[in-house]
Every structure is written in structure tokens, then in C-alpha cells.
PDB file of the backbone (N, CA, C, O) and the ligand in Angstrom, with CONECT records:
HET     CU  A 101       1
ATOM      1  N   MET A   1      16.845  16.854 -13.563  1.00  0.00           N
ATOM      2  CA  MET A   1      15.945  16.520 -14.465  1.00  0.00           C
ATOM      3  C   MET A   1      15.121  15.457 -13.699  1.00  0.00           C
ATOM      4  O   MET A   1      15.907  14.549 -13.430  1.00  0.00           O
ATOM      5  N   ASN A   2      14.009  15.196 -13.274  1.00  0.00           N
ATOM      6  CA  ASN A   2      13.465  13.942 -12.753  1.00  0.00           C
ATOM      7  C   ASN A   2      12.559  13.280 -13.714  1.00  0.00           C
ATOM      8  O   ASN A   2      11.956  13.880 -14.604  1.00  0.00           O
ATOM      9  N   THR A   3      12.498  11.997 -13.484  1.00  0.00           N
ATOM     10  CA  THR A   3      11.377  11.345 -14.394  1.00  0.00           C
ATOM     11  C   THR A   3      10.393  10.346 -13.078  1.00  0.00           C
ATOM     12  O   THR A   3      10.867   9.852 -12.054  1.00  0.00           O
ATOM     13  N   VAL A   4       9.363  10.307 -13.412  1.00  0.00           N
ATOM     14  CA  VAL A   4       8.455   9.364 -12.353  1.00  0.00           C
ATOM     15  C   VAL A   4       7.367   8.878 -13.270  1.00  0.00           C
ATOM     16  O   VAL A   4       6.787   9.488 -14.168  1.00  0.00           O
ATOM     17  N   THR A   5       7.222   7.655 -12.846  1.00  0.00           N
ATOM     18  CA  THR A   5       6.159   7.029 -13.561  1.00  0.00           C
ATOM     19  C   THR A   5       5.078   6.554 -12.670  1.00  0.00           C
ATOM     20  O   THR A   5       5.440   5.903 -11.690  1.00  0.00           O
ATOM     21  N   TYR A   6       3.942   6.746 -12.822  1.00  0.00           N
ATOM     22  CA  TYR A   6       2.735   6.666 -12.194  1.00  0.00           C
ATOM     23  C   TYR A   6       1.846   5.622 -12.670  1.00  0.00           C
ATOM     24  O   TYR A   6       1.863   5.440 -13.887  1.00  0.00           O
ATOM     25  N   SER A   7       0.988   4.817 -11.897  1.00  0.00           N
ATOM     26  CA  SER A   7       0.207   3.789 -12.197  1.00  0.00           C
ATOM     27  C   SER A   7      -1.185   4.739 -12.301  1.00  0.00           C
ATOM     28  O   SER A   7      -1.428   5.523 -11.384  1.00  0.00           O
ATOM     29  N   ILE A   8      -2.053   4.634 -13.420  1.00  0.00           N
ATOM     30  CA  ILE A   8      -3.306   5.602 -13.409  1.00  0.00           C
ATOM     31  C   ILE A   8      -4.337   4.719 -13.911  1.00  0.00           C
ATOM     32  O   ILE A   8      -4.572   4.583 -15.112  1.00  0.00           O
ATOM     33  N   PRO A   9      -5.066   4.008 -12.806  1.00  0.00           N
ATOM     34  CA  PRO A   9      -6.235   3.194 -13.477  1.00  0.00           C
ATOM     35  C   PRO A   9      -7.289   3.615 -14.208  1.00  0.00           C
ATOM     36  O   PRO A   9      -7.985   2.811 -14.828  1.00  0.00           O
ATOM     37  N   ASN A  10      -7.523   4.974 -14.211  1.00  0.00           N
ATOM     38  CA  ASN A  10      -8.511   5.741 -15.044  1.00  0.00           C
ATOM     39  C   ASN A  10      -8.255   5.625 -16.530  1.00  0.00           C
ATOM     40  O   ASN A  10      -9.109   5.791 -17.402  1.00  0.00           O
ATOM     41  N   ILE A  11      -7.066   5.341 -16.708  1.00  0.00           N
ATOM     42  CA  ILE A  11      -6.582   5.287 -18.455  1.00  0.00           C
ATOM     43  C   ILE A  11      -7.443   4.393 -19.047  1.00  0.00           C
ATOM     44  O   ILE A  11      -7.263   3.247 -18.635  1.00  0.00           O
ATOM     45  N   SER A  12      -8.444   4.525 -19.990  1.00  0.00           N
ATOM     46  CA  SER A  12      -8.951   3.309 -20.736  1.00  0.00           C
ATOM     47  C   SER A  12      -8.851   3.513 -21.998  1.00  0.00           C
ATOM     48  O   SER A  12      -8.964   2.438 -22.587  1.00  0.00           O
ATOM     49  N   CYS A  13      -8.639   4.673 -22.939  1.00  0.00           N
ATOM     50  CA  CYS A  13      -8.412   4.761 -24.058  1.00  0.00           C
ATOM     51  C   CYS A  13      -7.596   5.816 -24.613  1.00  0.00           C
ATOM     52  O   CYS A  13      -6.935   6.577 -23.906  1.00  0.00           O
ATOM     53  N   GLY A  14      -7.640   5.871 -25.940  1.00  0.00           N
ATOM     54  CA  GLY A  14      -6.551   6.929 -26.476  1.00  0.00           C
ATOM     55  C   GLY A  14      -6.851   8.179 -26.108  1.00  0.00           C
ATOM     56  O   GLY A  14      -5.936   9.000 -26.047  1.00  0.00           O
ATOM     57  N   HIS A  15      -8.005   8.505 -25.836  1.00  0.00           N
ATOM     58  CA  HIS A  15      -8.705   9.956 -25.317  1.00  0.00           C
ATOM     59  C   HIS A  15      -8.187  10.072 -24.099  1.00  0.00           C
ATOM     60  O   HIS A  15      -7.971  11.242 -23.782  1.00  0.00           O
ATOM     61  N   CYS A  16      -7.929   9.325 -23.359  1.00  0.00           N
ATOM     62  CA  CYS A  16      -7.534   9.496 -21.750  1.00  0.00           C
ATOM     63  C   CYS A  16      -5.921   9.888 -21.878  1.00  0.00           C
ATOM     64  O   CYS A  16      -5.379  10.815 -21.275  1.00  0.00           O
ATOM     65  N   VAL A  17      -5.289   8.981 -22.790  1.00  0.00           N
ATOM     66  CA  VAL A  17      -3.706   9.334 -22.900  1.00  0.00           C
ATOM     67  C   VAL A  17      -3.600  10.630 -23.631  1.00  0.00           C
ATOM     68  O   VAL A  17      -2.608  11.290 -23.323  1.00  0.00           O
ATOM     69  N   HIS A  18      -4.391  11.145 -24.528  1.00  0.00           N
ATOM     70  CA  HIS A  18      -4.317  12.472 -25.173  1.00  0.00           C
ATOM     71  C   HIS A  18      -4.540  13.495 -24.059  1.00  0.00           C
ATOM     72  O   HIS A  18      -3.726  14.416 -23.989  1.00  0.00           O
ATOM     73  N   THR A  19      -5.487  13.449 -23.233  1.00  0.00           N
ATOM     74  CA  THR A  19      -5.872  14.167 -22.138  1.00  0.00           C
ATOM     75  C   THR A  19      -4.829  14.222 -21.039  1.00  0.00           C
ATOM     76  O   THR A  19      -4.834  15.278 -20.408  1.00  0.00           O
ATOM     77  N   ILE A  20      -4.090  13.473 -20.737  1.00  0.00           N
ATOM     78  CA  ILE A  20      -3.290  13.404 -19.801  1.00  0.00           C
ATOM     79  C   ILE A  20      -2.020  14.240 -20.340  1.00  0.00           C
ATOM     80  O   ILE A  20      -1.672  15.267 -19.757  1.00  0.00           O
ATOM     81  N   LYS A  21      -1.348  13.759 -21.472  1.00  0.00           N
ATOM     82  CA  LYS A  21      -0.203  14.372 -22.211  1.00  0.00           C
ATOM     83  C   LYS A  21      -0.514  15.743 -22.279  1.00  0.00           C
ATOM     84  O   LYS A  21       0.329  16.483 -21.770  1.00  0.00           O
ATOM     85  N   SER A  22      -1.687  16.369 -22.868  1.00  0.00           N
ATOM     86  CA  SER A  22      -1.917  17.803 -23.198  1.00  0.00           C
ATOM     87  C   SER A  22      -2.137  18.499 -21.944  1.00  0.00           C
ATOM     88  O   SER A  22      -1.680  19.642 -21.906  1.00  0.00           O
ATOM     89  N   GLU A  23      -2.768  18.048 -20.850  1.00  0.00           N
ATOM     90  CA  GLU A  23      -2.905  18.865 -19.578  1.00  0.00           C
ATOM     91  C   GLU A  23      -1.609  18.886 -18.998  1.00  0.00           C
ATOM     92  O   GLU A  23      -1.195  20.013 -18.723  1.00  0.00           O
ATOM     93  N   LEU A  24      -0.733  17.760 -18.695  1.00  0.00           N
ATOM     94  CA  LEU A  24       0.225  17.993 -17.919  1.00  0.00           C
ATOM     95  C   LEU A  24       1.557  18.628 -18.519  1.00  0.00           C
ATOM     96  O   LEU A  24       2.432  19.027 -17.751  1.00  0.00           O
ATOM     97  N   ILE A  25       1.690  18.710 -19.825  1.00  0.00           N
ATOM     98  CA  ILE A  25       2.626  19.285 -20.461  1.00  0.00           C
ATOM     99  C   ILE A  25       2.504  20.641 -20.443  1.00  0.00           C
ATOM    100  O   ILE A  25       3.389  21.349 -20.924  1.00  0.00           O
ATOM    101  N   GLU A  26       1.220  21.232 -19.801  1.00  0.00           N
ATOM    102  CA  GLU A  26       1.121  22.740 -19.657  1.00  0.00           C
ATOM    103  C   GLU A  26       1.457  23.019 -18.274  1.00  0.00           C
ATOM    104  O   GLU A  26       1.496  24.183 -17.874  1.00  0.00           O
ATOM    105  N   LEU A  27       1.674  22.150 -17.604  1.00  0.00           N
ATOM    106  CA  LEU A  27       2.296  22.548 -16.071  1.00  0.00           C
ATOM    107  C   LEU A  27       3.687  22.978 -16.314  1.00  0.00           C
ATOM    108  O   LEU A  27       4.490  22.339 -16.994  1.00  0.00           O
ATOM    109  N   PRO A  28       3.978  24.349 -15.586  1.00  0.00           N
ATOM    110  CA  PRO A  28       5.430  24.629 -15.593  1.00  0.00           C
ATOM    111  C   PRO A  28       6.381  23.695 -14.971  1.00  0.00           C
ATOM    112  O   PRO A  28       6.224  23.305 -13.814  1.00  0.00           O
ATOM    113  N   GLY A  29       7.541  23.262 -15.849  1.00  0.00           N
ATOM    114  CA  GLY A  29       8.406  22.649 -15.238  1.00  0.00           C
ATOM    115  C   GLY A  29       8.444  21.435 -16.028  1.00  0.00           C
ATOM    116  O   GLY A  29       9.523  20.865 -16.193  1.00  0.00           O
ATOM    117  N   VAL A  30       7.335  20.966 -16.550  1.00  0.00           N
ATOM    118  CA  VAL A  30       6.812  19.521 -17.137  1.00  0.00           C
ATOM    119  C   VAL A  30       7.506  19.761 -18.388  1.00  0.00           C
ATOM    120  O   VAL A  30       7.257  20.771 -19.047  1.00  0.00           O
ATOM    121  N   ARG A  31       8.524  18.733 -18.829  1.00  0.00           N
ATOM    122  CA  ARG A  31       9.304  18.504 -19.980  1.00  0.00           C
ATOM    123  C   ARG A  31       8.888  17.458 -20.950  1.00  0.00           C
ATOM    124  O   ARG A  31       9.019  17.677 -22.154  1.00  0.00           O
ATOM    125  N   ALA A  32       8.394  16.334 -20.513  1.00  0.00           N
ATOM    126  CA  ALA A  32       7.942  15.498 -21.457  1.00  0.00           C
ATOM    127  C   ALA A  32       6.950  14.384 -20.657  1.00  0.00           C
ATOM    128  O   ALA A  32       7.131  13.942 -19.522  1.00  0.00           O
ATOM    129  N   VAL A  33       5.916  14.082 -21.531  1.00  0.00           N
ATOM    130  CA  VAL A  33       4.939  13.250 -20.786  1.00  0.00           C
ATOM    131  C   VAL A  33       4.819  12.040 -21.912  1.00  0.00           C
ATOM    132  O   VAL A  33       4.889  12.289 -23.115  1.00  0.00           O
ATOM    133  N   GLU A  34       4.651  10.844 -21.445  1.00  0.00           N
ATOM    134  CA  GLU A  34       4.336   9.732 -22.194  1.00  0.00           C
ATOM    135  C   GLU A  34       3.236   8.973 -21.171  1.00  0.00           C
ATOM    136  O   GLU A  34       3.346   8.884 -19.948  1.00  0.00           O
ATOM    137  N   ALA A  35       2.196   8.474 -21.967  1.00  0.00           N
ATOM    138  CA  ALA A  35       1.235   7.675 -21.240  1.00  0.00           C
ATOM    139  C   ALA A  35       0.906   6.226 -22.041  1.00  0.00           C
ATOM    140  O   ALA A  35       0.944   6.094 -23.264  1.00  0.00           O
ATOM    141  N   ASP A  36       0.646   5.398 -21.276  1.00  0.00           N
ATOM    142  CA  ASP A  36       0.620   4.212 -21.820  1.00  0.00           C
ATOM    143  C   ASP A  36      -0.754   3.503 -21.583  1.00  0.00           C
ATOM    144  O   ASP A  36      -1.013   3.129 -20.439  1.00  0.00           O
ATOM    145  N   MET A  37      -1.526   3.325 -22.454  1.00  0.00           N
ATOM    146  CA  MET A  37      -2.978   2.918 -22.460  1.00  0.00           C
ATOM    147  C   MET A  37      -3.238   1.563 -21.846  1.00  0.00           C
ATOM    148  O   MET A  37      -4.138   1.240 -21.070  1.00  0.00           O
ATOM    149  N   ALA A  38      -2.096   0.719 -22.443  1.00  0.00           N
ATOM    150  CA  ALA A  38      -2.372  -0.850 -22.166  1.00  0.00           C
ATOM    151  C   ALA A  38      -1.703  -1.022 -20.563  1.00  0.00           C
ATOM    152  O   ALA A  38      -2.257  -1.702 -19.699  1.00  0.00           O
ATOM    153  N   LEU A  39      -0.572  -0.368 -20.375  1.00  0.00           N
ATOM    154  CA  LEU A  39      -0.156  -0.440 -19.057  1.00  0.00           C
ATOM    155  C   LEU A  39      -0.640   0.498 -17.894  1.00  0.00           C
ATOM    156  O   LEU A  39      -0.332   0.409 -16.705  1.00  0.00           O
ATOM    157  N   LYS A  40      -1.414   1.357 -18.457  1.00  0.00           N
ATOM    158  CA  LYS A  40      -2.342   2.291 -17.722  1.00  0.00           C
ATOM    159  C   LYS A  40      -1.432   3.060 -16.730  1.00  0.00           C
ATOM    160  O   LYS A  40      -1.675   3.101 -15.524  1.00  0.00           O
ATOM    161  N   THR A  41      -0.267   3.725 -17.367  1.00  0.00           N
ATOM    162  CA  THR A  41       0.703   4.290 -16.637  1.00  0.00           C
ATOM    163  C   THR A  41       1.136   5.760 -17.553  1.00  0.00           C
ATOM    164  O   THR A  41       0.985   5.906 -18.766  1.00  0.00           O
ATOM    165  N   ALA A  42       1.683   6.725 -16.622  1.00  0.00           N
ATOM    166  CA  ALA A  42       2.070   7.772 -17.086  1.00  0.00           C
ATOM    167  C   ALA A  42       3.571   8.183 -16.706  1.00  0.00           C
ATOM    168  O   ALA A  42       3.844   8.428 -15.530  1.00  0.00           O
ATOM    169  N   THR A  43       4.596   8.262 -17.772  1.00  0.00           N
ATOM    170  CA  THR A  43       5.791   8.801 -17.112  1.00  0.00           C
ATOM    171  C   THR A  43       6.025  10.150 -17.401  1.00  0.00           C
ATOM    172  O   THR A  43       5.666  10.612 -18.485  1.00  0.00           O
ATOM    173  N   ILE A  44       6.617  10.872 -16.512  1.00  0.00           N
ATOM    174  CA  ILE A  44       6.627  12.345 -16.686  1.00  0.00           C
ATOM    175  C   ILE A  44       8.011  12.698 -16.310  1.00  0.00           C
ATOM    176  O   ILE A  44       8.642  12.180 -15.389  1.00  0.00           O
ATOM    177  N   THR A  45       8.476  13.739 -17.202  1.00  0.00           N
ATOM    178  CA  THR A  45       9.784  14.153 -16.963  1.00  0.00           C
ATOM    179  C   THR A  45       9.868  15.559 -16.575  1.00  0.00           C
ATOM    180  O   THR A  45       9.227  16.326 -17.293  1.00  0.00           O
ATOM    181  N   TYR A  46      10.523  16.072 -15.589  1.00  0.00           N
ATOM    182  CA  TYR A  46      10.041  17.529 -15.162  1.00  0.00           C
ATOM    183  C   TYR A  46      11.347  18.197 -14.435  1.00  0.00           C
ATOM    184  O   TYR A  46      12.391  17.605 -14.163  1.00  0.00           O
ATOM    185  N   ASP A  47      11.062  19.469 -14.204  1.00  0.00           N
ATOM    186  CA  ASP A  47      12.205  20.048 -13.361  1.00  0.00           C
ATOM    187  C   ASP A  47      11.296  21.021 -12.620  1.00  0.00           C
ATOM    188  O   ASP A  47      10.086  21.080 -12.839  1.00  0.00           O
ATOM    189  N   ALA A  48      11.994  21.852 -11.653  1.00  0.00           N
ATOM    190  CA  ALA A  48      11.306  22.885 -10.717  1.00  0.00           C
ATOM    191  C   ALA A  48      10.945  24.024 -11.849  1.00  0.00           C
ATOM    192  O   ALA A  48      11.766  24.417 -12.678  1.00  0.00           O
ATOM    193  N   PRO A  49       9.682  24.461 -11.760  1.00  0.00           N
ATOM    194  CA  PRO A  49       8.872  24.508 -10.326  1.00  0.00           C
ATOM    195  C   PRO A  49       8.038  23.094 -10.324  1.00  0.00           C
ATOM    196  O   PRO A  49       7.563  22.747  -9.242  1.00  0.00           O
ATOM    197  N   ALA A  50       7.846  22.317 -11.391  1.00  0.00           N
ATOM    198  CA  ALA A  50       7.126  21.155 -11.008  1.00  0.00           C
ATOM    199  C   ALA A  50       7.419  20.332  -9.942  1.00  0.00           C
ATOM    200  O   ALA A  50       8.595  20.525  -9.635  1.00  0.00           O
ATOM    201  N   ASP A  51       6.838  19.398  -9.143  1.00  0.00           N
ATOM    202  CA  ASP A  51       7.415  18.499  -8.478  1.00  0.00           C
ATOM    203  C   ASP A  51       6.251  17.511  -8.297  1.00  0.00           C
ATOM    204  O   ASP A  51       5.133  17.858  -8.678  1.00  0.00           O
ATOM    205  N   GLU A  52       6.444  16.298  -7.739  1.00  0.00           N
ATOM    206  CA  GLU A  52       5.336  15.238  -7.530  1.00  0.00           C
ATOM    207  C   GLU A  52       4.282  15.564  -7.206  1.00  0.00           C
ATOM    208  O   GLU A  52       3.299  15.283  -7.892  1.00  0.00           O
ATOM    209  N   GLU A  53       4.197  16.282  -6.008  1.00  0.00           N
ATOM    210  CA  GLU A  53       2.792  16.988  -5.401  1.00  0.00           C
ATOM    211  C   GLU A  53       2.210  17.719  -6.540  1.00  0.00           C
ATOM    212  O   GLU A  53       1.055  17.375  -6.788  1.00  0.00           O
ATOM    213  N   SER A  54       2.733  18.693  -7.348  1.00  0.00           N
ATOM    214  CA  SER A  54       1.984  19.556  -8.039  1.00  0.00           C
ATOM    215  C   SER A  54       1.501  18.619  -9.232  1.00  0.00           C
ATOM    216  O   SER A  54       0.409  18.924  -9.712  1.00  0.00           O
ATOM    217  N   ILE A  55       2.120  17.587  -9.745  1.00  0.00           N
ATOM    218  CA  ILE A  55       1.841  16.667 -10.830  1.00  0.00           C
ATOM    219  C   ILE A  55       0.451  15.783 -10.303  1.00  0.00           C
ATOM    220  O   ILE A  55      -0.636  15.741 -10.878  1.00  0.00           O
ATOM    221  N   LYS A  56       0.781  15.205  -9.232  1.00  0.00           N
ATOM    222  CA  LYS A  56      -0.273  14.405  -8.704  1.00  0.00           C
ATOM    223  C   LYS A  56      -1.608  15.270  -8.253  1.00  0.00           C
ATOM    224  O   LYS A  56      -2.720  14.747  -8.171  1.00  0.00           O
ATOM    225  N   SER A  57      -1.403  16.373  -8.029  1.00  0.00           N
ATOM    226  CA  SER A  57      -2.600  17.155  -7.739  1.00  0.00           C
ATOM    227  C   SER A  57      -3.225  17.466  -8.990  1.00  0.00           C
ATOM    228  O   SER A  57      -4.449  17.592  -8.990  1.00  0.00           O
ATOM    229  N   LEU A  58      -2.542  17.620 -10.125  1.00  0.00           N
ATOM    230  CA  LEU A  58      -2.922  18.099 -11.491  1.00  0.00           C
ATOM    231  C   LEU A  58      -3.870  16.730 -12.018  1.00  0.00           C
ATOM    232  O   LEU A  58      -4.973  16.855 -12.551  1.00  0.00           O
ATOM    233  N   LEU A  59      -3.380  15.775 -11.823  1.00  0.00           N
ATOM    234  CA  LEU A  59      -3.795  14.412 -12.457  1.00  0.00           C
ATOM    235  C   LEU A  59      -5.254  14.199 -11.362  1.00  0.00           C
ATOM    236  O   LEU A  59      -6.298  13.678 -11.753  1.00  0.00           O
ATOM    237  N   LYS A  60      -5.092  14.580 -10.343  1.00  0.00           N
ATOM    238  CA  LYS A  60      -6.438  14.302  -9.319  1.00  0.00           C
ATOM    239  C   LYS A  60      -7.503  15.165  -9.891  1.00  0.00           C
ATOM    240  O   LYS A  60      -8.665  14.777 -10.011  1.00  0.00           O
ATOM    241  N   GLU A  61      -7.023  16.518 -10.294  1.00  0.00           N
ATOM    242  CA  GLU A  61      -7.979  17.698 -10.893  1.00  0.00           C
ATOM    243  C   GLU A  61      -8.767  17.305 -12.237  1.00  0.00           C
ATOM    244  O   GLU A  61      -9.920  17.618 -12.534  1.00  0.00           O
ATOM    245  N   ILE A  62      -7.912  16.591 -12.923  1.00  0.00           N
ATOM    246  CA  ILE A  62      -8.410  16.308 -14.598  1.00  0.00           C
ATOM    247  C   ILE A  62      -9.199  14.774 -14.408  1.00  0.00           C
ATOM    248  O   ILE A  62      -9.841  14.305 -15.348  1.00  0.00           O
ATOM    249  N   ASN A  63      -9.067  13.991 -12.981  1.00  0.00           N
ATOM    250  CA  ASN A  63      -9.628  12.850 -12.957  1.00  0.00           C
ATOM    251  C   ASN A  63      -9.081  11.702 -13.329  1.00  0.00           C
ATOM    252  O   ASN A  63      -9.737  10.675 -13.502  1.00  0.00           O
ATOM    253  N   TYR A  64      -7.757  11.800 -13.487  1.00  0.00           N
ATOM    254  CA  TYR A  64      -7.014  10.614 -13.489  1.00  0.00           C
ATOM    255  C   TYR A  64      -5.936  10.558 -12.243  1.00  0.00           C
ATOM    256  O   TYR A  64      -4.734  10.725 -12.453  1.00  0.00           O
ATOM    257  N   PRO A  65      -6.367  10.357 -11.183  1.00  0.00           N
ATOM    258  CA  PRO A  65      -5.592  10.259 -10.084  1.00  0.00           C
ATOM    259  C   PRO A  65      -4.651   9.089 -10.220  1.00  0.00           C
ATOM    260  O   PRO A  65      -5.051   7.997 -10.623  1.00  0.00           O
ATOM    261  N   ALA A  66      -3.158   9.364  -9.819  1.00  0.00           N
ATOM    262  CA  ALA A  66      -2.241   8.086  -9.839  1.00  0.00           C
ATOM    263  C   ALA A  66      -2.587   7.474  -8.392  1.00  0.00           C
ATOM    264  O   ALA A  66      -2.805   8.107  -7.359  1.00  0.00           O
ATOM    265  N   SER A  67      -2.583   6.042  -8.588  1.00  0.00           N
ATOM    266  CA  SER A  67      -2.604   5.218  -7.476  1.00  0.00           C
ATOM    267  C   SER A  67      -1.232   4.874  -6.837  1.00  0.00           C
ATOM    268  O   SER A  67      -0.356   4.512  -7.622  1.00  0.00           O
ATOM    269  N   GLU A  68      -0.958   4.934  -5.643  1.00  0.00           N
ATOM    270  CA  GLU A  68       0.253   4.448  -5.033  1.00  0.00           C
ATOM    271  C   GLU A  68       0.061   3.716  -3.890  1.00  0.00           C
ATOM    272  O   GLU A  68       1.027   3.251  -3.285  1.00  0.00           O
TER     273      GLU A  68
HETATM  274 CU    CU A 101     -10.264   7.276 -22.206  1.00  0.00          CU2+
END
């Protein structure tokens, strides 16, 4: 089990948080998603087949790219 936290500048309201959580949880291997509106971060707990690459590519696809 792996956990990563990304900074996501596009998070601006509760709708963003909901979108990120509901989209990411659909990705095979993702076990848990928390997103914080105030901090503009998302914390994702995952196992294979999910990996950082697939998570970041999904975030980009839904227009919430992780900044690094
Ligand atoms: Cu929003």
C-alpha cells in the first residue's frame, strides 16, 4: 500500500474536491482519496495496478494537474 500527496493548484471549491475524489476512486488500485480545499492537496492511497504515473495522468485528464 502506497500513499502520495499532491499539490493541486486548481482545487478551488467543494465541487473540485468531489470531482477529484469520485474520479480517482474509479481508477483500479486506488483505495482511498482525500482532497483538501484549503490546502489544495489530494492524498491518494493505492496499490497495483495504480501507480503515480496513472494517477497523475488521470488528474491531468480531469483538469486538476498535480504540481511538482
Ligand atoms: Cu471547484
